[in-house]
C-alpha positions in Angstrom: 53.5 -46.4 35.7 56.3 -48.4 34.9 56.6 -51.7 33.6 58.6 -54.8 34.5 61.2 -54.7 31.6 62.1 -51.3 33.5 62.9 -53.2 36.5 65.6 -54.7 38.0 65.9 -56.9 41.0 69.1 -56.5 43.4 70.3 -58.4 46.2 73.0 -57.9 49.1 74.3 -60.7 51.1 71.2 -60.4 53.9 69.1 -62.6 52.4 69.4 -63.6 49.0 67.0 -66.6 49.4 64.2 -63.8 49.6 65.8 -62.1 46.7 65.6 -64.8 44.7 61.9 -65.5 45.7 60.9 -62.3 44.9 62.4 -62.2 41.8 60.6 -65.6 40.9 57.2 -64.3 41.5 58.2 -61.1 39.4 59.0 -63.6 36.8 62.7 -61.6 36.5 66.2 -62.7 37.2 68.3 -61.0 39.9 70.1 -58.1 38.5 73.9 -59.4 37.9 76.0 -57.8 40.9 78.9 -59.2 42.9 78.9 -58.0 46.8 82.1 -59.0 48.6 84.9 -57.8 50.9 88.3 -56.7 50.5 90.8 -58.2 52.4 90.3 -55.9 55.4 86.5 -56.3 55.4 85.5 -53.3 53.8 82.7 -54.0 51.3 82.7 -53.6 48.0 80.0 -54.1 44.9 79.9 -54.3 41.5 77.0 -54.1 38.9 77.9 -56.1 36.1 74.6 -55.1 33.9 73.6 -52.1 32.6 70.4 -50.1 35.2 70.7 -46.5 33.5 67.1 -45.9 33.5 65.6 -48.1 35.7 63.7 -48.9 38.5 65.8 -50.7 41.0 65.0 -52.5 43.9 67.8 -53.5 46.3 66.6 -56.4 48.5 68.7 -56.3 51.5 67.2 -56.6 55.3 69.2 -54.9 57.8 69.4 -57.8 60.1 72.3 -59.6 62.1 74.8 -58.5 61.1 73.3 -55.3 61.0 76.4 -53.1 60.6 77.6 -55.1 57.4 74.1 -55.1 55.6 73.6 -51.7 56.3 77.0 -50.9 54.7 76.4 -53.2 51.8 72.7 -51.8 51.1 74.2 -48.0 51.4 77.1 -49.2 48.9 74.8 -50.6 46.5 72.3 -47.8 46.6 75.4 -45.2 45.7 76.5 -47.9 43.2 73.3 -47.6 41.3 73.0 -44.1 41.6 76.3 -43.6 40.1 75.3 -46.2 37.2 72.6 -43.6 36.2 68.9 -45.7 37.7 66.3 -43.6 37.6 64.8 -44.9 40.7 66.2 -46.7 43.5 64.0 -48.1 46.0 65.4 -50.0 49.5 63.8 -53.0 50.5 64.2 -53.6 53.7 61.7 -56.1 55.2 64.1 -55.5 58.7 64.7 -52.3 59.5 68.0 -52.0 61.6 68.5 -49.5 64.3 64.8 -49.1 64.4 64.8 -49.8 68.1 66.8 -46.7 68.8 63.9 -44.3 67.6 63.8 -41.7 70.1 66.0 -40.2 72.9 66.0 -42.7 76.2 68.5 -40.7 78.1 71.1 -37.6 77.8 73.9 -38.0 75.4 72.2 -41.4 73.3 71.8 -40.9 69.7 68.5 -41.8 67.7 69.9 -44.4 65.5 67.2 -44.5 63.3 67.3 -41.3 62.3 70.7 -41.3 61.2 70.1 -44.6 59.2 67.3 -42.9 57.5 69.6 -39.8 56.6 72.5 -42.5 55.3 69.8 -44.3 53.0 68.8 -41.3 51.4 72.1 -39.5 51.4 73.4 -42.6 49.6 70.8 -42.2 46.9 67.6 -43.9 47.7 64.1 -42.3 46.5 61.9 -44.5 48.1 61.7 -47.2 50.9 59.8 -50.1 51.3 60.0 -51.8 54.8 57.8 -53.9 57.4 56.8 -53.8 60.4 58.7 -50.8 61.9 59.2 -50.6 65.2 57.6 -47.6 65.6 55.6 -46.0 63.1 57.1 -42.4 63.7 60.7 -43.7 62.0 58.2 -43.0 59.0 58.4 -39.5 59.7 62.2 -39.7 59.6 63.1 -39.7 56.2 62.8 -36.9 53.6 61.9 -39.5 50.8 58.9 -41.7 50.4 58.6 -44.7 53.2 56.4 -47.8 52.3 55.3 -49.3 55.6 53.9 -52.6 55.3 52.7 -55.3 57.9 52.9 -59.0 58.3 49.8 -59.2 60.3 47.3 -60.4 57.1 49.8 -63.2 56.2 50.8 -63.9 59.8 47.3 -64.6 60.6 46.6 -66.5 57.3 49.3 -68.7 58.0 48.2 -69.3 62.0 44.7 -70.1 60.6 46.1 -73.0 58.5 48.0 -74.2 61.9 46.2 -73.9 64.4 42.1 -74.9 65.3 42.1 -73.4 69.1 41.6 -70.0 70.3 43.9 -71.1 73.2 47.1 -69.4 71.7 48.8 -66.5 73.5 50.8 -63.6 71.7 54.0 -62.8 73.4 55.7 -59.6 72.8 59.8 -59.5 72.9 59.8 -55.7 74.4 57.6 -52.4 74.9 57.7 -51.2 71.8 56.2 -54.9 70.4 53.1 -54.6 72.6 50.9 -52.8 70.4 51.7 -55.3 67.5 51.0 -58.1 70.2 47.6 -56.4 70.8 46.5 -56.1 67.8 47.5 -59.6 66.5 45.6 -61.0 69.3 42.8 -59.1 68.8 42.6 -60.4 65.2 42.8 -63.6 66.0 40.4 -63.7 68.9 37.7 -61.8 66.0 38.0 -65.0 64.5 36.5 -66.9 66.8 33.5 -64.2 67.4 
């Protein structure tokens, strides 16, 4: 079991306020790291403190712009690996390319598998993510994946805001229908 003294929290540019809130909740400071761009748009990362032997958590959703945020994550992981971090966890509240989790027609990629391979090849030891488009994505990784669900937190939030059972839950696509159904069923049990 590792202690918080051996823990480093880093943030890319995708959602720094989230990383700062996590650091505050953990009573830690964000690790001193720079994530900038060269004039041609390439991502450049510099870790400005010692991470040798530490457990490092990189907070980086890969939401819009997905490609830039993904490259930041991969380059940060590589920088940590080359700086001899003991364990690197990619914390991805949003897993970009998750909707491309199967072949839907000939000559199409399974991009969520490619992303899993890239994260592993970059040097991550573990991935922590939320509400994957499909649970099968966990199987695309050769490293442990912690798949968390926002539903319990969302239900508590809805209970505080709404007093009626007359709510509509909508899924953005067929992949989200299962999660929407589960949320609806949880909400309905509240009124029984």
